[in-house]
VEXFINU-837358 format. One record per residue: x, y, z of N, C-alpha, C in turn; residue in one letter; residue number from 1. Coordinates in Angstrom, 1 decimal, padded with zeros to 4 digits. Last residue first. Layout:
// residues N
X | Y | Z | X | Y | Z | X | Y | Z | a | NUM
...
END
This chain:
// residues 207
023.6 | -029.9 | 003.1 | 024.4 | -030.8 | 002.2 | 023.4 | -031.6 | 001.2 | a | 207
022.2 | -026.6 | 003.1 | 022.3 | -028.0 | 003.6 | 023.0 | -028.9 | 002.6 | v | 206
023.1 | -023.2 | 003.8 | 022.9 | -024.3 | 002.9 | 023.0 | -025.7 | 003.6 | h | 205
023.8 | -021.3 | 005.6 | 022.4 | -021.5 | 005.3 | 022.1 | -022.7 | 004.5 | a | 204
026.5 | -021.0 | 005.7 | 025.9 | -021.8 | 006.7 | 024.4 | -022.0 | 006.6 | n | 203
027.0 | -019.3 | 003.6 | 027.4 | -020.7 | 003.4 | 026.6 | -021.5 | 004.5 | a | 202
024.3 | -017.0 | 003.1 | 025.6 | -017.3 | 003.6 | 025.8 | -018.8 | 003.5 | s | 201
022.6 | -016.1 | 000.1 | 022.6 | -016.7 | 001.4 | 024.0 | -017.1 | 001.8 | y | 200
023.5 | -013.0 | -001.6 | 023.2 | -014.4 | -001.5 | 023.2 | -014.9 | -000.1 | p | 199
021.7 | -009.7 | -001.3 | 022.9 | -010.6 | -001.2 | 022.6 | -012.1 | -001.1 | p | 198
019.7 | -008.4 | -003.9 | 019.7 | -009.0 | -002.5 | 020.9 | -009.9 | -002.4 | v | 197
021.2 | -005.7 | -005.8 | 020.7 | -007.0 | -005.6 | 020.7 | -007.5 | -004.2 | p | 196
020.7 | -002.3 | -004.7 | 021.1 | -003.3 | -005.7 | 020.5 | -004.6 | -005.3 | g | 195
018.0 | 000.0 | -003.7 | 019.2 | -000.8 | -003.5 | 019.5 | -001.7 | -004.7 | l | 194
017.1 | 003.2 | -004.9 | 016.8 | 001.8 | -004.7 | 018.1 | 001.0 | -004.5 | f | 193
017.3 | 006.0 | -005.3 | 017.7 | 005.4 | -004.0 | 017.4 | 004.0 | -003.8 | g | 192
014.6 | 006.6 | -007.5 | 015.8 | 007.0 | -006.9 | 016.0 | 006.4 | -005.5 | p | 191
013.3 | 003.8 | -009.3 | 013.0 | 004.9 | -008.4 | 014.3 | 005.3 | -007.7 | w | 190
013.7 | 001.6 | -010.9 | 014.2 | 002.8 | -011.4 | 014.0 | 004.0 | -010.4 | a | 189
012.2 | -000.4 | -009.7 | 013.7 | -000.5 | -009.6 | 014.3 | 000.8 | -010.0 | k | 188
009.6 | 000.4 | -010.4 | 010.0 | 000.5 | -009.0 | 011.6 | 000.5 | -008.9 | v | 187
009.7 | -000.1 | -013.1 | 009.4 | 001.3 | -012.7 | 009.9 | 001.4 | -011.2 | r | 186
010.2 | -002.8 | -013.1 | 011.2 | -001.9 | -013.7 | 010.9 | -000.5 | -013.3 | e | 185
007.8 | -003.8 | -012.0 | 009.1 | -004.0 | -011.3 | 010.2 | -003.1 | -011.9 | l | 184
006.0 | -003.1 | -014.0 | 006.0 | -002.4 | -012.7 | 007.3 | -002.6 | -011.9 | w | 183
006.7 | -004.9 | -015.9 | 006.9 | -003.5 | -016.2 | 006.8 | -002.7 | -014.9 | a | 182
006.0 | -007.3 | -014.6 | 007.4 | -007.0 | -015.0 | 007.7 | -005.6 | -015.3 | s | 181
003.3 | -007.0 | -014.3 | 004.1 | -007.1 | -013.1 | 005.6 | -006.8 | -013.5 | v | 180
002.6 | -007.0 | -017.0 | 002.3 | -005.8 | -016.2 | 003.1 | -005.8 | -014.9 | a | 179
003.5 | -009.6 | -017.8 | 004.1 | -008.4 | -018.4 | 003.8 | -007.2 | -017.6 | p | 178
003.8 | -012.5 | -016.9 | 003.2 | -011.4 | -016.2 | 003.8 | -010.1 | -016.6 | y | 177
005.3 | -014.5 | -018.2 | 003.8 | -014.5 | -018.3 | 003.1 | -013.4 | -017.6 | p | 176
008.0 | -013.8 | -017.3 | 007.5 | -013.5 | -018.7 | 006.0 | -013.6 | -018.8 | a | 175
008.9 | -014.6 | -014.9 | 008.1 | -013.4 | -014.9 | 007.5 | -013.1 | -016.2 | l | 174
009.0 | -018.0 | -013.6 | 009.4 | -017.0 | -014.5 | 008.4 | -015.8 | -014.6 | e | 173
009.9 | -019.5 | -010.7 | 008.7 | -018.9 | -011.4 | 009.2 | -017.8 | -012.3 | v | 172
011.8 | -020.4 | -008.9 | 011.3 | -021.3 | -010.0 | 010.1 | -020.8 | -010.8 | g | 171
012.7 | -018.5 | -007.3 | 011.8 | -019.5 | -006.7 | 011.3 | -020.4 | -007.7 | a | 170
014.1 | -016.9 | -008.9 | 014.9 | -017.7 | -008.0 | 014.1 | -018.7 | -007.2 | e | 169
012.1 | -015.5 | -010.2 | 012.8 | -016.5 | -010.9 | 013.7 | -017.4 | -010.0 | p | 168
011.2 | -013.8 | -008.0 | 010.4 | -014.9 | -008.5 | 011.2 | -015.9 | -009.3 | a | 167
012.2 | -011.4 | -007.1 | 013.0 | -012.6 | -006.9 | 012.3 | -013.9 | -007.4 | l | 166
010.4 | -009.5 | -007.2 | 011.4 | -009.4 | -008.2 | 012.4 | -010.7 | -008.2 | h | 165
008.8 | -010.1 | -004.9 | 008.3 | -010.3 | -006.3 | 009.4 | -010.3 | -007.3 | t | 164
010.2 | -009.3 | -002.6 | 010.1 | -010.7 | -003.0 | 009.7 | -010.9 | -004.4 | y | 163
010.2 | -006.4 | -003.0 | 011.3 | -007.2 | -002.4 | 011.3 | -008.6 | -002.8 | a | 162
007.9 | -005.2 | -004.0 | 009.0 | -005.4 | -004.9 | 010.0 | -006.5 | -004.3 | y | 161
006.1 | -004.9 | -001.8 | 005.9 | -006.0 | -002.8 | 007.1 | -006.3 | -003.7 | l | 160
007.4 | -002.6 | -000.4 | 007.1 | -003.9 | 000.2 | 007.0 | -005.0 | -000.8 | c | 159
007.4 | -000.6 | -002.3 | 008.7 | -001.0 | -001.7 | 008.5 | -002.4 | -001.2 | v | 158
004.7 | -000.4 | -002.7 | 005.5 | -000.8 | -003.8 | 006.9 | -001.3 | -003.3 | d | 157
003.9 | 000.6 | -000.2 | 003.3 | -000.7 | -000.7 | 004.2 | -001.3 | -001.8 | a | 156
004.9 | 003.1 | 000.0 | 005.6 | 002.0 | 000.7 | 005.1 | 000.7 | 000.3 | v | 155
004.4 | 004.3 | -003.4 | 004.2 | 004.3 | -002.0 | 005.0 | 003.2 | -001.3 | t | 154
003.9 | 006.2 | -006.3 | 004.8 | 005.3 | -005.6 | 004.6 | 005.4 | -004.1 | y | 153
000.6 | 006.2 | -007.6 | 001.7 | 006.9 | -007.1 | 002.6 | 005.9 | -006.4 | r | 152
-001.9 | 005.2 | -008.3 | -001.0 | 005.5 | -009.4 | 000.2 | 006.4 | -008.9 | d | 151
-003.3 | 004.4 | -006.0 | -003.4 | 005.8 | -006.4 | -002.5 | 006.2 | -007.5 | d | 150
-001.1 | 001.7 | -005.5 | -002.1 | 002.5 | -004.9 | -002.1 | 003.9 | -005.5 | v | 149
000.9 | 000.5 | -007.2 | -000.2 | -000.3 | -006.5 | -001.3 | 000.5 | -006.0 | l | 148
001.4 | 002.2 | -010.4 | 001.8 | 001.6 | -009.1 | 000.7 | 001.0 | -008.4 | f | 147
-000.1 | 002.2 | -012.8 | 001.4 | 002.4 | -012.8 | 002.0 | 001.9 | -011.5 | t | 146
-002.7 | 000.0 | -013.9 | -002.1 | 001.0 | -013.0 | -000.6 | 001.1 | -013.1 | r | 145
-003.8 | -002.1 | -015.1 | -004.5 | -000.9 | -015.3 | -003.9 | 000.3 | -014.5 | r | 144
-002.3 | -004.3 | -014.4 | -002.6 | -004.1 | -015.8 | -003.3 | -002.8 | -016.1 | g | 143
-002.2 | -004.6 | -011.7 | -001.3 | -003.7 | -012.3 | -001.5 | -003.5 | -013.8 | l | 142
-004.3 | -006.5 | -011.2 | -004.3 | -005.2 | -010.6 | -003.4 | -004.2 | -011.4 | h | 141
-003.4 | -008.8 | -012.7 | -004.8 | -008.2 | -012.9 | -004.8 | -006.8 | -012.4 | r | 140
-000.9 | -009.2 | -011.5 | -001.0 | -008.9 | -012.9 | -002.3 | -008.2 | -013.2 | e | 139
-001.6 | -009.9 | -008.8 | -000.9 | -008.6 | -009.1 | -001.0 | -008.2 | -010.6 | l | 138
-002.8 | -012.3 | -009.4 | -003.6 | -011.3 | -008.8 | -002.9 | -009.9 | -009.0 | a | 137
-000.6 | -013.7 | -010.5 | -001.8 | -013.4 | -011.3 | -002.6 | -012.3 | -010.8 | s | 136
001.0 | -013.9 | -008.2 | 001.4 | -013.0 | -009.3 | 000.3 | -012.7 | -010.3 | l | 135
-000.6 | -015.7 | -006.7 | -000.4 | -014.3 | -006.2 | 000.1 | -013.4 | -007.3 | a | 134
-000.4 | -017.9 | -008.4 | -001.7 | -017.4 | -008.1 | -001.6 | -015.9 | -007.6 | r | 133
002.3 | -018.4 | -008.2 | 001.7 | -018.1 | -009.5 | 000.4 | -017.5 | -009.3 | e | 132
002.5 | -019.2 | -005.5 | 003.2 | -018.0 | -006.0 | 002.6 | -017.5 | -007.3 | t | 131
001.1 | -021.5 | -005.6 | 000.5 | -020.4 | -004.8 | 001.2 | -019.1 | -005.2 | n | 130
002.9 | -023.0 | -007.2 | 001.5 | -022.8 | -007.6 | 000.8 | -021.6 | -006.9 | q | 129
005.0 | -023.1 | -005.4 | 005.2 | -022.4 | -006.7 | 003.8 | -022.1 | -007.3 | v | 128
004.0 | -024.6 | -003.3 | 004.4 | -023.2 | -003.0 | 004.5 | -022.4 | -004.4 | r | 127
003.6 | -027.0 | -004.7 | 002.5 | -026.3 | -004.1 | 002.8 | -024.9 | -003.8 | n | 126
006.3 | -027.7 | -005.3 | 005.3 | -027.4 | -006.4 | 004.1 | -026.6 | -005.9 | r | 125
007.2 | -028.3 | -002.7 | 007.7 | -027.1 | -003.5 | 006.8 | -026.7 | -004.6 | l | 124
005.8 | -030.6 | -002.2 | 005.6 | -029.4 | -001.3 | 006.1 | -028.2 | -002.0 | v | 123
006.8 | -032.3 | -004.2 | 005.4 | -031.9 | -004.2 | 005.2 | -030.7 | -003.4 | e | 122
009.9 | -031.7 | -005.9 | 009.1 | -032.1 | -004.7 | 007.7 | -031.5 | -004.7 | s | 121
011.5 | -031.0 | -007.9 | 010.5 | -031.9 | -008.2 | 009.6 | -032.2 | -007.0 | q | 120
013.6 | -029.5 | -006.9 | 012.6 | -028.8 | -007.8 | 011.4 | -029.7 | -008.1 | p | 119
014.0 | -030.4 | -003.4 | 014.3 | -030.6 | -004.8 | 013.3 | -029.9 | -005.7 | s | 118
014.8 | -028.4 | -000.6 | 013.8 | -029.2 | -001.4 | 014.3 | -029.3 | -002.8 | q | 117
017.1 | -027.2 | 000.4 | 016.2 | -027.8 | 001.3 | 015.1 | -028.6 | 000.6 | r | 116
019.0 | -025.7 | -000.9 | 019.0 | -027.2 | -001.1 | 018.1 | -027.9 | -000.2 | g | 115
018.9 | -023.0 | -001.0 | 019.7 | -023.6 | 000.1 | 019.7 | -025.1 | 000.1 | t | 114
017.3 | -022.3 | -003.1 | 018.7 | -021.8 | -003.1 | 019.6 | -022.4 | -002.0 | l | 113
014.9 | -023.7 | -002.6 | 015.7 | -024.0 | -003.7 | 017.1 | -023.5 | -003.6 | l | 112
014.1 | -022.6 | -000.1 | 014.3 | -024.0 | -000.2 | 015.2 | -024.3 | -001.4 | w | 111
013.9 | -019.8 | -000.8 | 014.8 | -020.3 | 000.2 | 015.1 | -021.8 | 000.1 | f | 110
011.8 | -019.9 | -002.8 | 013.2 | -019.4 | -003.1 | 014.2 | -019.9 | -002.1 | r | 109
009.7 | -020.9 | -001.3 | 010.2 | -021.7 | -002.4 | 011.6 | -021.2 | -002.8 | a | 108
009.4 | -018.7 | 000.6 | 009.8 | -020.1 | 001.0 | 010.3 | -020.9 | -000.1 | t | 107
008.8 | -016.6 | -001.1 | 009.9 | -016.5 | -000.3 | 010.4 | -017.9 | 000.2 | g | 106
006.4 | -017.5 | -002.3 | 007.6 | -017.2 | -003.1 | 008.8 | -017.2 | -002.3 | l | 105
005.0 | -018.0 | 000.2 | 005.0 | -018.9 | -000.9 | 006.3 | -018.7 | -001.8 | n | 104
005.1 | -016.0 | 002.1 | 005.2 | -017.4 | 002.6 | 005.3 | -018.4 | 001.4 | p | 103
005.1 | -013.6 | 000.4 | 006.2 | -014.0 | 001.2 | 006.3 | -015.5 | 001.6 | e | 102
002.4 | -013.7 | -000.8 | 003.7 | -013.6 | -001.5 | 004.8 | -014.2 | -000.7 | v | 101
000.2 | -013.9 | 000.9 | 000.2 | -014.6 | -000.3 | 001.6 | -014.7 | -001.0 | a | 100
000.6 | -012.5 | 003.4 | -000.3 | -013.6 | 003.3 | -000.1 | -014.5 | 002.1 | n | 99
002.4 | -010.4 | 002.9 | 002.7 | -011.3 | 003.9 | 001.8 | -012.6 | 003.9 | q | 98
001.0 | -009.1 | 000.7 | 002.4 | -009.6 | 000.6 | 002.8 | -010.6 | 001.6 | e | 97
-001.4 | -008.5 | 001.9 | -001.4 | -009.5 | 000.8 | 000.0 | -010.0 | 000.6 | f | 96
-000.6 | -006.5 | 003.5 | -001.1 | -007.7 | 004.1 | -001.1 | -008.8 | 003.1 | f | 95
000.1 | -004.6 | 001.6 | 001.2 | -005.1 | 002.4 | 000.7 | -006.4 | 003.2 | m | 94
-002.4 | -004.1 | 000.4 | -001.4 | -004.8 | -000.4 | -000.2 | -005.3 | 000.4 | w | 93
-003.7 | -003.0 | 002.7 | -004.3 | -004.1 | 002.0 | -003.2 | -004.9 | 001.2 | q | 92
-002.2 | -000.7 | 003.2 | -002.2 | -001.8 | 004.2 | -002.7 | -003.1 | 003.5 | h | 91
-003.0 | 000.8 | 000.9 | -001.5 | 000.5 | 001.2 | -001.4 | -000.7 | 002.1 | v | 90
-005.7 | 001.0 | 001.5 | -005.2 | 000.2 | 000.3 | -003.7 | -000.2 | 000.4 | q | 89
-005.6 | 002.7 | 003.6 | -006.1 | 001.3 | 003.8 | -005.7 | 000.4 | 002.7 | a | 88
-004.7 | 005.0 | 002.3 | -003.9 | 004.4 | 003.3 | -004.3 | 002.9 | 003.6 | r | 87
-006.9 | 005.5 | 000.8 | -005.7 | 005.1 | 000.1 | -004.7 | 004.5 | 001.1 | a | 86
-008.7 | 006.2 | 002.8 | -009.0 | 005.0 | 002.0 | -007.7 | 004.5 | 001.3 | f | 85
-007.5 | 008.6 | 003.9 | -007.8 | 007.4 | 004.7 | -007.9 | 006.1 | 003.9 | r | 84
-004.9 | 010.4 | 002.4 | -006.3 | 009.9 | 002.3 | -006.5 | 008.6 | 003.1 | d | 83
-002.1 | 010.5 | 002.5 | -002.9 | 011.2 | 003.6 | -004.3 | 010.7 | 003.6 | d | 82
000.1 | 007.7 | 001.8 | -001.0 | 008.7 | 001.4 | -001.6 | 009.3 | 002.7 | p | 81
003.5 | 007.6 | 002.2 | 002.2 | 007.1 | 002.8 | 001.1 | 008.1 | 002.5 | m | 80
005.7 | 008.7 | 001.0 | 005.4 | 007.4 | 000.6 | 004.1 | 006.8 | 001.3 | l | 79
006.2 | 011.1 | 002.2 | 005.5 | 011.1 | 000.8 | 005.1 | 009.7 | 000.4 | r | 78
005.4 | 010.6 | 005.7 | 006.3 | 010.9 | 004.6 | 005.5 | 010.8 | 003.3 | t | 77
003.9 | 009.8 | 007.9 | 004.2 | 011.2 | 007.7 | 005.1 | 011.6 | 006.6 | g | 76
005.3 | 006.6 | 008.0 | 004.3 | 007.5 | 008.5 | 004.8 | 009.0 | 008.4 | e | 75
007.3 | 004.9 | 007.2 | 006.7 | 005.7 | 006.2 | 005.7 | 006.7 | 006.7 | a | 74
008.1 | 003.7 | 009.6 | 009.1 | 004.6 | 008.9 | 008.4 | 005.5 | 007.9 | l | 73
005.8 | 002.1 | 010.1 | 006.3 | 003.1 | 011.1 | 007.2 | 004.1 | 010.4 | f | 72
005.7 | 000.5 | 007.9 | 004.6 | 001.5 | 008.2 | 005.0 | 002.5 | 009.1 | l | 71
008.1 | -001.0 | 008.1 | 007.8 | -000.1 | 007.0 | 006.8 | 000.9 | 007.3 | l | 70
007.5 | -002.3 | 010.5 | 008.7 | -001.4 | 010.5 | 008.5 | -000.4 | 009.3 | i | 69
005.5 | -003.9 | 009.7 | 005.2 | -003.0 | 010.8 | 006.3 | -001.9 | 010.8 | a | 68
006.9 | -005.5 | 007.9 | 005.9 | -004.5 | 007.4 | 005.4 | -003.5 | 008.4 | n | 67
008.7 | -006.9 | 009.5 | 009.2 | -006.0 | 008.5 | 008.1 | -005.0 | 008.0 | s | 66
008.8 | -007.3 | 012.8 | 007.9 | -007.6 | 011.7 | 008.2 | -006.5 | 010.6 | e | 65
009.6 | -005.2 | 015.7 | 009.8 | -006.3 | 014.8 | 008.7 | -006.3 | 013.7 | a | 64
011.1 | -002.7 | 017.4 | 009.9 | -003.0 | 016.6 | 010.3 | -004.1 | 015.6 | l | 63
012.0 | -001.4 | 020.6 | 012.3 | -002.3 | 019.5 | 011.0 | -002.6 | 018.8 | f | 62
013.9 | 000.8 | 022.6 | 012.6 | 000.6 | 022.0 | 012.8 | -000.3 | 020.7 | r | 61
016.5 | 001.2 | 023.5 | 015.6 | 000.5 | 024.3 | 014.2 | 000.2 | 023.8 | g | 60
017.1 | 004.2 | 021.7 | 017.6 | 003.2 | 022.6 | 016.6 | 002.5 | 023.5 | p | 59
015.0 | 004.2 | 018.8 | 015.7 | 004.9 | 019.8 | 016.1 | 003.9 | 020.9 | e | 58
014.5 | 002.2 | 016.9 | 014.5 | 003.7 | 016.5 | 015.1 | 004.6 | 017.5 | p | 57
015.5 | -000.6 | 016.0 | 015.6 | 000.1 | 017.3 | 015.6 | 001.6 | 017.0 | e | 56
013.9 | -003.2 | 014.3 | 014.4 | -001.8 | 014.3 | 014.4 | -001.3 | 015.7 | l | 55
014.7 | -006.3 | 013.0 | 014.2 | -005.6 | 014.2 | 014.8 | -004.2 | 014.1 | v | 54
013.8 | -008.7 | 010.4 | 014.6 | -007.6 | 011.0 | 013.9 | -007.0 | 012.2 | p | 53
014.4 | -011.7 | 012.4 | 014.8 | -010.4 | 011.9 | 013.9 | -010.0 | 010.7 | i | 52
013.1 | -013.4 | 015.3 | 013.3 | -013.2 | 013.8 | 013.8 | -011.8 | 013.5 | r | 51
012.1 | -014.1 | 017.8 | 013.5 | -014.5 | 017.4 | 013.7 | -014.4 | 015.9 | g | 50
009.9 | -013.4 | 019.2 | 009.7 | -014.4 | 018.1 | 011.1 | -014.8 | 017.5 | d | 49
010.6 | -011.3 | 020.9 | 010.4 | -012.6 | 021.5 | 010.2 | -013.7 | 020.4 | p | 48
013.0 | -009.1 | 020.2 | 011.9 | -009.7 | 019.5 | 011.7 | -011.1 | 020.1 | n | 47
014.6 | -008.3 | 022.4 | 014.3 | -007.4 | 021.3 | 013.1 | -007.8 | 020.5 | k | 46
014.9 | -010.5 | 023.9 | 014.5 | -009.3 | 024.6 | 014.1 | -008.2 | 023.6 | a | 45
016.0 | -012.2 | 022.1 | 014.6 | -012.4 | 022.4 | 014.0 | -011.3 | 023.2 | h | 44
018.7 | -011.4 | 022.2 | 017.8 | -011.0 | 021.0 | 016.4 | -011.2 | 021.3 | f | 43
019.4 | -012.3 | 024.7 | 019.5 | -010.9 | 024.4 | 018.7 | -010.5 | 023.2 | d | 42
019.0 | -015.0 | 024.5 | 018.2 | -014.3 | 025.5 | 018.2 | -012.8 | 025.1 | a | 41
019.0 | -016.0 | 021.0 | 019.7 | -015.8 | 022.3 | 018.7 | -015.0 | 023.2 | t | 40
018.3 | -016.3 | 018.4 | 017.6 | -017.1 | 019.4 | 018.4 | -017.1 | 020.7 | h | 39
019.8 | -015.1 | 016.5 | 018.5 | -014.5 | 016.7 | 017.7 | -015.3 | 017.8 | s | 38
022.1 | -016.7 | 016.3 | 022.2 | -015.4 | 016.9 | 020.8 | -014.7 | 017.2 | e | 37
022.3 | -019.1 | 015.0 | 021.5 | -019.1 | 016.2 | 021.5 | -017.7 | 016.9 | g | 36
023.4 | -019.2 | 012.6 | 024.3 | -019.5 | 013.7 | 023.6 | -019.4 | 015.1 | a | 35
021.5 | -018.2 | 011.0 | 021.8 | -019.6 | 010.9 | 022.9 | -020.1 | 011.9 | f | 34
021.4 | -015.5 | 011.5 | 020.3 | -016.3 | 012.0 | 020.6 | -017.8 | 011.9 | i | 33
023.5 | -013.3 | 012.5 | 023.6 | -014.5 | 011.7 | 022.6 | -015.5 | 012.2 | d | 32
023.0 | -010.0 | 012.1 | 022.6 | -011.1 | 012.9 | 022.6 | -012.3 | 012.0 | v | 31
024.5 | -006.7 | 012.1 | 024.3 | -008.0 | 011.4 | 023.9 | -009.1 | 012.4 | p | 30
023.3 | -003.7 | 012.3 | 023.8 | -004.7 | 013.3 | 023.5 | -006.1 | 012.7 | v | 29
023.7 | -000.6 | 011.0 | 023.3 | -002.0 | 010.7 | 024.0 | -002.9 | 011.7 | l | 28
022.4 | 002.5 | 012.0 | 023.5 | 001.5 | 012.2 | 023.0 | 000.1 | 011.9 | e | 27
021.3 | 005.1 | 009.9 | 021.1 | 004.0 | 010.8 | 022.3 | 003.2 | 010.9 | y | 26
019.6 | 007.9 | 008.4 | 020.8 | 007.3 | 008.9 | 020.5 | 006.2 | 009.9 | a | 25
017.3 | 008.2 | 005.8 | 017.5 | 008.0 | 007.2 | 018.8 | 007.3 | 007.6 | l | 24
016.3 | 008.6 | 003.2 | 017.5 | 009.3 | 003.7 | 017.7 | 009.3 | 005.2 | g | 23
014.3 | 007.2 | 002.2 | 013.9 | 008.3 | 003.0 | 015.1 | 009.1 | 003.6 | l | 22
015.8 | 005.3 | 000.9 | 015.0 | 006.2 | 000.1 | 014.5 | 007.4 | 000.9 | q | 21
017.0 | 003.9 | 003.0 | 017.8 | 004.6 | 002.1 | 017.0 | 005.7 | 001.3 | k | 20
014.7 | 002.8 | 004.3 | 015.6 | 003.7 | 005.0 | 016.5 | 004.5 | 004.1 | l | 19
013.8 | 001.2 | 002.2 | 013.0 | 002.4 | 002.6 | 013.9 | 003.3 | 003.4 | l | 18
015.8 | -000.7 | 002.0 | 015.5 | 000.1 | 000.9 | 014.7 | 001.4 | 001.3 | t | 17
015.7 | -001.9 | 004.5 | 016.9 | -001.1 | 004.2 | 016.7 | -000.2 | 002.9 | r | 16
013.2 | -003.1 | 004.3 | 013.4 | -002.1 | 005.3 | 014.6 | -001.3 | 004.9 | v | 15
013.7 | -004.9 | 002.2 | 012.7 | -003.9 | 002.0 | 012.8 | -002.8 | 003.0 | k | 14
015.7 | -006.6 | 003.4 | 016.0 | -005.8 | 002.2 | 015.0 | -004.6 | 002.0 | y | 13
014.4 | -008.0 | 005.3 | 015.3 | -006.9 | 005.7 | 015.6 | -006.0 | 004.6 | g | 12
013.0 | -009.7 | 003.6 | 012.2 | -008.8 | 004.5 | 013.1 | -007.7 | 005.1 | n | 11
015.0 | -011.0 | 002.3 | 014.2 | -010.0 | 001.5 | 013.3 | -009.1 | 002.4 | a | 10
018.1 | -011.6 | 003.7 | 016.7 | -011.7 | 003.9 | 016.0 | -010.6 | 003.1 | s | 9
020.8 | -011.3 | 003.5 | 020.2 | -012.0 | 002.4 | 018.6 | -012.1 | 002.6 | p | 8
021.4 | -009.9 | 006.0 | 021.4 | -009.2 | 004.7 | 020.7 | -010.0 | 003.6 | l | 7
019.7 | -009.7 | 008.8 | 020.5 | -010.7 | 008.1 | 020.4 | -010.3 | 006.6 | y | 6
019.7 | -007.2 | 011.4 | 019.3 | -007.7 | 010.1 | 020.2 | -008.8 | 009.6 | d | 5
018.7 | -004.5 | 013.2 | 019.2 | -005.8 | 013.4 | 018.7 | -006.6 | 012.2 | y | 4
019.4 | -001.1 | 013.0 | 018.6 | -002.2 | 012.3 | 019.3 | -003.5 | 012.5 | l | 3
019.1 | 001.8 | 015.0 | 019.8 | 000.6 | 014.7 | 018.8 | -000.4 | 013.9 | r | 2
019.6 | 005.3 | 015.4 | 018.7 | 004.2 | 015.0 | 019.5 | 003.0 | 014.6 | m | 1
END
């Protein structure tokens, strides 16, 4: 099994976390996305969209989109519920992550850490406000729960943790979200969790 990835990506981070927690061996193939390595003919044959991560579970078969990879890996494991409705709830929160969290928190963090937007820019403030809206939704949900689905640790928690715990790097403090903060600590304490997300490479930064 191979994983084509850029280590500072939180989308790749969640896949690497799940691989470690499931005890699955894999070969990491670094892809320097800021050097254009994800937009070569060879990489486009793996993912026409030219983005990481990409999983190659067996030679010649490729799966892109981080959450699709998570669902593929979690299938048949303890991190995916057997109950049909609970499974749909796992999907619900993973879709929420890609719709409300990743494009707002992830983008704001990327802009700030690489110098692409100033903290005072209107476009950044809009992403921050949307991030706060997403965190408020998580806060309402987690105020009554230990984990996101069925009060058990699932792949949905792996998915949402990746970007949510990086909120301060996007200019959003977590103190106003005590239930989210407590959930992050529970997830972080789960056996086999990875350490910090690596910093962006030098070539990701703009002058």
